[in-house]
N, C-alpha and C positions, 0 to 999 in steps of 0.2 A: 352464309353468304352476305357480304357487305352490300350497301346501297350502290356503290360504284360498280361492283361486279354485276349486279342485277340490271343496272342501266346499260352496261356494255352488252349483256346478253340480249336485252330487248332490242337494242339497235342493230344487232347482227354482227358486232365486232367479235363476239366469241361464238363459235359454232358448236363446240363440244362441251356440253355441260358436265360430262363425267370427268374430263381433264380438269375443269375448273374446280370440281369438288375435291379431286385428288390434290390439286395444289393448295386448296384451303386446308385440307387435312394435314398436309405436310407443314404448312405454316403454323397450324395449332400445335403439332407435335414439336416443331422447332421452338416455338415460344415457351411451351412447357418445359423443354429440355433446358432452355436458357434460364428459366425461373429456378429449376432445381440446381443448376450450376451456381447461380448467384447465391442460393441459399446455403449450398455447401461452402462456398467461399466465405460468406459472412459468418457461418458457424465456426469455421476454422479460425477466422480472425478473432472471434469473441471467445474461443475455447469452450464452446457450447455444442451439445449434440444437435444433429440436424433436426429441424422441426421444433426446436425449443424456443418458446416465446412466452409472453406473459399469460396468454390464454391456455397454453398447454403446460405451463410450469408445474401444475399439480400432478401431471403424469410422469414427471421426470425427476430423478434425484438432482440435487444442486450440482452445477458444474464444478469441477475441481480447480477453482481459482484460489488465489491467496486468501480471499475473504471467506471462503467456504471450507477450506481444508480443516478437518476436525482437530487434529493435533495442534496445528498452528493457532486455531481459535482458543483452545484450552490453555495452551502456553500463554497466550496473551491475557486470558482471564486470570490465571494464577499470578502472573507478573503484576498486572494492574491492581488486583485484589491485595497483594502483599504491599505494594506501594501506598495504596489508599489507607490500608489498615495501619501502616506505620505513621502516616500523617495524622490519623485519628488519635493514636496513642500519644503522639507528641502534643496535640491539643489538649487531650484529657490530663496529661501529666502537668502541663502548664496551669490548668485550671486547679488541679489538686494542690500544686505548690502555692498558688495564690490564696486558696482557701485556708491553708495551714498558716500562712503569714497573717491573714486577717483574724484567725483564731487567737494567735498570740497577741495581736493588738487589742482584741476585745477583752482578753484576760487581764491585760494591764489596766484597761479602763475600769474593769469590775473591781480590781484591787484598789484603785484610787477612789472610786465611789464608795466602796465598803469602808475605807478609812474615813471619808467624809461623814458617812452615816454615823459611825462611832463617835466622831468628834462632836457633831451637832446633837447627837443624843446626850452626850455628857453636858454640853453647854445648856441644853434645854432643861436638863434636870437641875442644874445649879442656878439657872436664871430663867425660871418659868414665866416671868413677866415680859421677857424680851420676845416679841413676835418674830423678829427676823431669824432667830435661831430655829424657831418652830417651822417657818416657811422654807428655810434652806434644808432643813431635815427632811420635809415632805418631798421637795424637789429631788434631792439626792436619792431618796428611797425609790421614787418613780423611775428616775434615770437608771438606777441599779437593776430594777426589774426588767426594763426594756433592753438593757445591755445583755442581761442573762438570756433573754429570748433570742437576741441576735447571735450570741454564742452557740446556742442550741441549734439554731437554723444552719450556721456554718458547719457545725459537726455533722448534722444530718445530711447536708449537701456532700460533705467529704465521704461519708459512708456510701452515698448513692453513686459517687464517682468511682469508688472502689468496686461497687457492684457492676457498673458498666464495663470496667476493665476486665472483670471476671467473665462477663458475658462475651466480650470481644475475643476471648481466648478460643471460643468455638469457631470463630472465623478462620483461625490458623488450622483447626482440625479439619474444617471443610476444604481449605487449600490443600492439605495433605491428601485428602481423599481424592480430590481431582487429579493431583499429581500421580497417585497410584493408578487411576484410570488411564492417564497418559502413558505411563510405563507399560501397562497391559497392552494398550493399542500399539505401541511401538514394537513390543515383543511379537504381537501377532503379525504386524506388517513385515518384520524381518523373517518370521517363520514362513509367511506366504511367499516372499521373495525367494527364500531358499527352496521352498517346495517347488516352484515353477522355473528355477533357473536351469539352464542346459549345460552340457559339458563343452559346447563350442561357443566361443565369444560371438557376439552379435555381428561384429565386422567381418567375421570369417564365415558366416552362414551364406548359403546360396540364396540369391534373391528369390522371393516367392513369386508365383505366377500372378499376373495382374488379372488375366481373363482366362477362362477355360471353356471348352465346347459346351454350348447350351446357354451361355450368357447372352444377354440382350445386347450384343455388340459384335462388330466384325473384327475387333482388335484382340485376336485370340493368342494364347500363349503357344510358343513354338514347341515342337517335339523335343528339342534339346532342353528347353526350360523344364518341361514335365519330367524328362528322364533324370535331369539334375536334381529336382525336387524329390523324386522317389528314391534316388540314391542317397540323398541326405537323410531321409527317414530310415533307410536301411542301416545307416551308420549308427 
């Protein structure tokens, strides 16, 4: 009972408290029915089951929206995975090509430095008193060692790139496994649809009864509707 109703009762404006309680009960039932109706409408608009919200989401399976349909999601995963893997392979191939070019350049530098070392070794042997020949010989020998280390690093990096490409092959295997799961799910879906399909098209079926005796509503199915429904089951 609200404060306004209590004031009206105390002032004598309302004589029958029982009728007041009945009216209050009817208002509560009406409000509750309105809430349920709004909940049904909102659930239909959102394509979610009645009573589904963030607090009760762990009690329900995910609604069948485009974001949650399993086969759609797996199709997206395999498509995006294949696209990203192709991009990675392109990047790796570009790096590998660049490394091979640098290896060739490094080998040419090593050939030049080796030739210089031989030259300055000969000059140092013939002119031992000339310090410039000895200095250049040492510099070229040091540069030759450094360049050989660079070439070794480039070759090691090239081998690592090849290992990465081999490992990336497993990504394609995983994609094929997911596609196999998708095919099984599609086959099961088709099987279930075939298992539950009827001999009569949906548009030719007799409409089902909306309400039956015993339902909490006065809008009951007519006798003709019930007889037509039973006749349909008999067919």
